[in-house]
N, C-alpha and C positions, 0 to 999 in steps of 0.2 A: 504494501497500500503505500502510496506518495500522496506529499501536498506541495502543493503551490504556494507558497508566502503571500508575494506580492506578485500577482498579476498585474497588476498595468504597465509594472516595465513592459510587456509583450508590445506597445506602442513602441517600445523601441525601434522594432522589427521594422521599423518605415525606412529608416536609417537606411538598409539596406537595398532598395528600388532608387533610394535619393542617388546613391553611390552609384549604382549603375547608370544610372541618368546622366551623371556630370561626367562620368567616364566615357561613355557614347558622346556626349559633348566635345568634352576633349582630343578625343581620332579624330572625330570630323575634324575639326577645327585644326587640326597638325595636318590632315591630308590635305586638306585645301592649300595651307601654307608652306607646305615640300611641292604642291604640282607646280603652285608658283614660279619656283626654281628651279625643279627639273624633273625630268618625267620618270617611271618607276626604273627603269635602264640606269639611269645615271646615280640615284640615290643609294641603288646595291654596288655600284662600286664606289660611291663616297663613302658609305655605310656600310660597308659587309657585315658586320656583324649586329646589325636592323634584324631586331625577332618580332614577327607576326602572333606566334604564341606566347610569349615571356608577359606582355603585360592583361592578356587574357589570363593567365595563370598567377598574377598577383591579384590582379580583379576579385578571385574564386577562393584566395587566401581571405583578404582583408574582408570578405562579404563572411566566410566562415569565423574570422575572428570575433566579428561585431554578434554574428548572434551567437555565438558562446558567450561573451560578455554580455549580451542580454537575460541569456539564462540562467546566468550566475546572479544577477541582478533578481532575476524574480525568485530565487534562492529556492530550488528544489528540495524537499527532504523525502526521505525513505522513512519509515519505518521499521523500526529496531526491537520495539518488546510487544508480545501480546497478554493481554492480560482478560479476565474473565469480570465481567460487571454486572451488578444485579443491576435492571431497567422493569420502569414500569409500563405500560402501552396496550395498547390493542392491535390485533392483526389485522391489517385492510387489504385485501385485495381488489384491485382494480381490473375489470374486463372490458376492455376497449374492442368496439367494433369496426370493423378493418376491410366490410364487404363495400360495394364497388358505392354502393347511393354514399356513402360518406364523404366521394368524390366531389361532392354535390356543394357549387360557392353559394347558397342563398344566407348562409352567414359564413364572415370572412374571418380566413381566409378560404377554408373549405371548412368540413366539417368534421374530419380527421385531424388538421390541425389544431381546428379550436378543440377538439378532443385533447390532445396532446398539452395545450396550453393548460387546460385547466388539469389535469391530471399534476402537470408540473410543478404550479402554484399552489395546488395541495400540499403534494410534499414537500414545499419548501416550507410551509408552515406546522409539518409535523416537529414531536421533540423527540420523543421516544419509543414511538410507535414504528412493527415492523410489518413490510409491504409484500407484495407480489402483485404480479401482472398475467394476463391472458391474454391473447388475443383470438379475436373468433368471428367469422363469418359463416361459410357452408358448417365447418369444424371450429374445436375451440384449439388453440395451443398455446401449451404452456411455456412463457416468454420468460419470465423473470420469478424462481422458487420464495417463501418469504424470509426475508433478509432486513436487516438495517442498515445496508450500504446503499445508503440512497443515491448516492454520485451515478453506481452501476444499474439504478432502476431507472434514472435518468436518460443515460445512455442507451440503454435498451428501449424506451420509450422511444426516444427519438430515430430507431432505428426501426419502425414499424410503418409499412404501407401497406395499400391495398394488394398488390400481388405476393404477400408473404402468403397467403392462402390460397390454393388453386380453386377450391370447392368455394362459389359463392353460394348465397341466402342470408341467415342470420340465425344462426342455431344458440338461441341466448338461454334453451334446454342443458345444451354440451356445456356451453361456458360456466352456468350454474355447479351441476353437477363435478368439472373438472375443480372447479373453488373448493368443494367440500372436501376436495382429498388436502388442499395446501393446507389444513390445520392441524398440527399432530398431536396438540393436548387435548386428551378427552375431557378432561377437569375443567376446561378454559368456554367461556361464556361469551366474553365481548369479544366476535367475531364478527366483520363486516366486508361484505362486499357492494364493491359500488361498481353498476354496470353502466358507461358512458356510450349512447350510441341515439340512431335517430328512431327508433323504436319499430321501422318497417319492414313487415316483410316476418315477422316472427312467430313461430310455430303456437297453436295452444297448448300444446304439452310444456308451456317455456312458465306458465301459472302453477300446474303440478309440482314439475321442477322447485319451483318458488319457495312452495308449501312443504317439499320433503325437507329444503336448506332452512326454513323456518324452527322444522323439530330438531334439526341440527343444532340448533342456537346459534342459527345464523341472521345477522339483520342485511336486508338487501337494499341500497339505496341508488335510485335510477337518479341519472343526468341526461335528459334530453337535449340534442343539438340539433339544430335546421329551426325553420320555422314552417308557419302553417301552409306560408302559401307555396311553399318548397322550391322545387329548380332541376333543370337538366341535370344528365349527368355527364361532365364532359371525357372525351377521350382525346387523352394528349401524346405528344411525341417531343420527349424533350425540351418539355415546357410550354410545348404550342398545341392551341386547341385545332385537333381535328376535323371534329365533329363532335355530337352527342348521339348517348347511348338511343337504341330504335325499340320499338317492341314487332311483334310479328306482324305489324298492319305497315309496318315502316314510318310512326309516328313518335315524335321524339316523348322519352320517358318522364314525367317530371315527379319526383320523387319528393313527398313531404312527409315532416314532423309526427310521429303516430303516439301522441301523449298517453293516450286511451291506453294502449296495451302497456307504455311504462308502469302507470302510475299502479294500472292491478297488478304487476308482476312487485314494485315495490310494496304495498300494502299487506299481500297474502305472504312476505314476511317479516312483518313488526317492523316496513319501514317506511321510505318515504319520498315522492318524486321532485325533483327540484331543475326546472328549465334551467339551460346552461346556457342560456344566452350573454348573462352578464355575471363576466368571470368570478369580480369580486365578490359576488352575491352570493357565490357558487360556494367559493372559499371559505366564507362567514358562514355560512350553514354547513357545511362539512365542519366544519371549526368548531361553534356549538353543539354536534351533535354529539361529535367525539367526546367534548370536556365533560356532558353529562354521562357518560359512560363509565361504569367499573375499571380501571384499571389492573390488571394481572401482570405479576413480577415475573419477569423470566431472565434467564440467564443468557448473557451475550457477549463475544470475544470482539478486544477492540483494539488496535495500537493507541499504548498509552508512552508512548518517545518514538522522537519522531530525530532523527541526526539529518545536522546540512550538507546538502552535495553541493553549495556554490563553490566549494573552491576546486573542485577538480576543473568547473566550465572557466572559471578565472584564471586559472594557469595554462587551461588549453588556449585559449583567449589572448592571452599575452605570450604565450608561445609561437601563435600564429601572427603576432604582427612584429616579432623579431625577425620573425620571417619573411612578413613581408617586405621591411625597411632593407632586409642583408638580399635579396632575390632580385638581382639586377638585370633590366630589361632587355640587354643585350645576351645575342644568344651567348651559346657554352658550347664546348668540342664535345661534348654527346651530344647534344641537340642537333648540332651542323651535321653529325653521321647519320641521323635517324633521319633527318630530312624531312621535319612535320609540315605540313601545310605544302609541300614539295617549292620549298622556299629556294633554292638553290638551281634550279630550271631556270 
């Protein structure tokens, strides 16, 4: 496990493209000035040790040096000591709909991206709760088991897309059944399943699955993303809309938010439905729900000590700066023999 102490210093990496631009401007200026006095053949005779490769090599070394120094200022740390700590919290599983209807853009930027934003903000407001992630469309797929590693959760979350599951549909019942396997403590009562979906195409057995989950002590909260007016499902390639999904009659499919189904599923599992249009309202509602729930104590392993690693990058950066200073732009004997870029022809 690692930490980045001062991430703001990553902005210093903008120096590198600036260096490249300055290098190109200088090279163009040199070329113009040299062409005023002599052509390439005469320049090769006047300056036989002139190298095309060495300036580029110096540029690469200088850029690597600045990159290393930047990372040193960020100060990456590596965990060196694991310890078991006791925490109190709730086990929360997020089931996220990744069916094609989630590509509809009736809610910006689209339903799936909105779902990711909602889950990310909820995670950011958690303290010591454990979380898991499920992706579902025609089938349910375990994305991340119960964990306290919020950083990994957000990483897996951002990788989710509508192409990750080949079978289409909205099998909310399978997502609920899979979520039931996530909770490994038989005595635990504070189990929460948060389903984020547009509610469309849910099967009738979803309510039966929610009832079975409720018997296991799982509370289901549903979050609806989309609008009542709905929108078409764009078919894109490289971010460009090529067409919209059609039905068997070659009519454009309009997908709409089905709140009724989501409300029914939530009520069957002693939970509640939340409209996902306003992110802050969703986060606040979930926060209030979790605060009212009893917390269960559990053990979790976490890194208690981190060791600074900046010194390695600092030393490497300084070393590269010295190399850049000592590296001359004229040809060396071994480079002459290699004849890179056919410079001797």
